[in-house]
N, C-alpha and C positions, 0 to 999 in steps of 0.2 A: 097815178104814175109818179107825180112829184113826191108825195108822202112816202111811197114804198121804195122808190129807187133814187131819185135825185136828192131828196132831203137828207138821208143819212150820209151820202157821199159829200155833199156841201158842208154839212155839220162836221164831218170828220176832217176835211181839208182845213177848215177854220180852226178846229181844235188842235190839229197838228201844227199849224202856223203859230197859234197862241202859245203852245207849250215849248216852242223853240226860244221865245223871248222872255227874259226875266221881267216879271211885273204884269204880264198878261196871262189871264187864267183860262185854261181849257174848259174847266167846269162852268165858268161864266158863259163861254161860247155855247156850251151844250144847252144852257138855260135859254140863251138868246135864240138859238135855232129850234127850240122846242123839242129836244130829244132827251133832256136830262132824266126825267122820271122813268121813261121807257128804257133808257140805257141802264139805269139802276135795276129795273125789273128783269131785264134780259141777262145781265151779269149774274144776278141771284138765281135766275132760272138755270143758267149753266152750272152754277155751283151745286144746285139741287138736282141736276140732271132732269129738269122739267122744261124742255124747250121745243118749240115747233119749228116748221120750215120757215115761217115768216120771221121769227126771231133770229134764226141762223143767218138768213139773208140780211137782216138789219145789222147785226153785229159784224158780218163780213164786209158790208159796204162801209160801215163806220171805220173799220180797221183799215180798209184800202185807202179811204180818204185821209185818215190820220197819217199813215205811212207816206202817202204822196205829199201831204202837208209838211211833214218833218223833213223829208228829203229836199223839197223845193224851198221850204222856209229857212233851212240852214244856210241857203245861198241868198235867195231874194230878200227875205226879211232881215237877215243879218246885215246885208248891204244897206237896206233902207234905214234901219235903226242906227247904223254907224254913220251914214252920211246925212240923213235928214231926220234925226230923232224927234225934234220938236213937232214936225208936221205928221210923222208916223204915229206918235202917241196921241196927237190931236184926233186922228181918224179913229183910233180905238176908244178914245174918250167919248166921242159922239156915238159910237157903236153901243157902248155900255150905258150911257146916259138915257138914250131912248128906250133901251131894253129894260132899264130900271123903272121907267115910267109905265111901260107895258106890263111888267111883272107885278107891280103893286096891285093890279086888278085881281090877281089870284089870292091876295091876302084879305080875307073877309073880316078878320079880327086882329087888330094890331096888338102885339105883345112886346113891350119895351125890353124886358130882360133878354129874350132870345135875340132880338134885333141888335142890342148892344154887344152881346157875346159874339155874334157874327161879325160885326164891325171890328171888334178888337182882335179877333183871330186873324183877320187879314192884315191889319195895320201893324201889330206887334212884330212880325218877322222883319218888316222893313225898318222899324226902329232899331231892332237888334243888328240888322245889316249895317246901319249907319254908324253903330258904335263898336263894330267888330272888324277885325282884319280878315278879309276874304283870301283864302289860300288856294292857289292852283296846284294840284298834285301832278307832278311831271315825271317822277322817277319810278320807284317801286310801287306796285299796285297790290293792295290787299283786297282780294276778290270777295271775301266775306263782308268787308266794309262797303264794297261796291254794291253787293246784294242788299244790305241794310239801307244804304242810301237810296237805292231804287225803290224799296218798300215805302220809305217816308215820302219820296218824290211822287210815287204813284198815288198815294193817298191824297196828296195835295193837288194832283192833277184833276181829280174828280170833284173836289170841293170847289164850288163857285167862289171866285175872288182870290183863291190861293194859286200861286204860280209854282209849278213843279220845277221850272228852270231856276227860280230864285232859291228854292230849297237845295237844289244841287249846287248852286253857287255858294250858299252858306256852308255846305258840307265839303266844298272844295273840289267837286267833280265836274262842274259845268263846262269849263274850258276844255277839259280833256274829252268830254262827251261830244261837244260840238266839233272838235277837231277830228275825232274818229268817224263821226257821221259824214263829215265833209270828205274825208278820205274814201269812205265807202262809195260815195257817188261817182268817183273816178279813180278807183283803186289801182287801175293798171298804170297810172302815172305817178302815184304817190306812195307806193310801197305798203299797201294794206297788208298787215301781218296777222299771224295767228293770235298774238297778244291783243291786237285791236278787236278781233272777233270775240275773244273770251271776255273782254271788258264789256262790250255791247251785249253779249249774251247774258252775263250775270246781272248787268244793269236792267236789261229787258225783263228777265225773270222776276227781279225785285219789284219793278214797276207793276207787273201783272199781279203779283201777290198783294201789293198795296191797294190796287184797284179793287181786288176781290174783298179784302178786309173792310175797306171803307164803304163799299157798296152794300155789304151785309148790314153794317151799322145803320146806314141811311135807309135801307129797306124796312128795317124794324121800326125806325123812327117815323117813316111815312105811314106805316100801318097803325102805330100806337097813338100818334099825335100829329096829324097832318097840319093843323093850324100852327102848331109850335114850330115844325121844321120849315114851313113856308116863311115865317117871320125870321128864322135863323138864316135862310137863304137870302132873304131881302137884305139883311144886315151884311152878309158876305158880299153881295153885289154892290151895295152902297160903299162898303169899305174898299172895294177894288178900284174905285175912282181915285183914291188917294195916291197910290204909287204911280199911276199913269197920268197924273196931272201934267199937262204939257210944260208948265213953268219949271218943273223939276228936271227937264230934259233939254236944256238949251234955250234958245230964243229964236224969234223969227217975226215975220210980219203978222200982225194981229188979224188982218183981213184974210190972209191965206190960212191962218189957223182956224178961223171960223168956217172957211170953205171946207177944210178937211173934217171938222167936227160935224158939219151939216152932211157931208158925204157919208160919214159913218152912220148917222141917223137914217139917211135914205136907204142904205143897205139893209138895216133892220126893218124899215118900213116895207121894202120890196119883198124881203123874206116872209114877212107876215102876210102880204098879199098872196104870194105863191101858196102859202099854207092854207089860206082860206079858199 
C-alpha cells in the first residue's frame, strides 16, 4: 500500500516543494524518497510507449503530488523561507545529510572523477549566481525563450543537487513564474489573464521536454555504467549541501538550528522505515 500509493504522492509533494525554492533540488528529494531510478525508467517507458498500468499509476500519483507541492509550496514555503530562512534551510540540510549517509551504501566502488564532476556541476551555478546580476523580466515576454528556459530548468529538476528554481532565477524568469503560480491559486481575486496562462503553458511544456531529454540520458547511463552514475549522483547530493548551508541564509540560535537539522534527519529515517 505504501510503496504503490502513498510513497509516490509523498515523493511528489516533497519534490514540488523543493522545486519552488532556489537551492533545494527536486532530484535530490527523488533520491531521498527512493523513487529516482523508477522515475527515470517510467519516463523512458512513456517515451518508448512501453508502459503498464502500475507505471501509469506511479507517474500519475507523482504528478498529483508535485502539482500539490508547487501550489502549496508557492505559499507556505515561500513564507517560511522569507521569514525563517536560517531554520528552514537547517531542516533541508538535515534531510540531505542523512540521505547522503544512506545513499553511500548504494555505491559499491568509489570513483573520484565522477564524484568530483557531480560536486562541481552543483556548485558552479551558485558561484556564477554570486558573480552575476539576476534580472527579473517584468514586461514583454518572449515565449520561445520561456520554452527554452523551461527545457533547461526541467533538466535541472531531475538531476539530484541541481535546483530548477535557481536555473530559472539565473535566466530571469523565477519571480515571474512564482507570481503567476500564486495568481493561479486564487485567480478570481488577482486578475489571472490569458498571458499568464500562456506563460505557464510554454514554461510547463519546456519543463516536460527537459525532463524527457535528461531522463533518456540518465537511463542510458544507468544501463551502460551503473557504478559510474551512482558515484556521479553521490557527488551531486554532496554538492547540494553547499548552497543550503544554513550559515549562508541568515543567523539564529545554534540549538534551534540543530533541532531543525535533527528533524530533517528524522523525516528521512521515518521515510526509510515506511519503505521497509
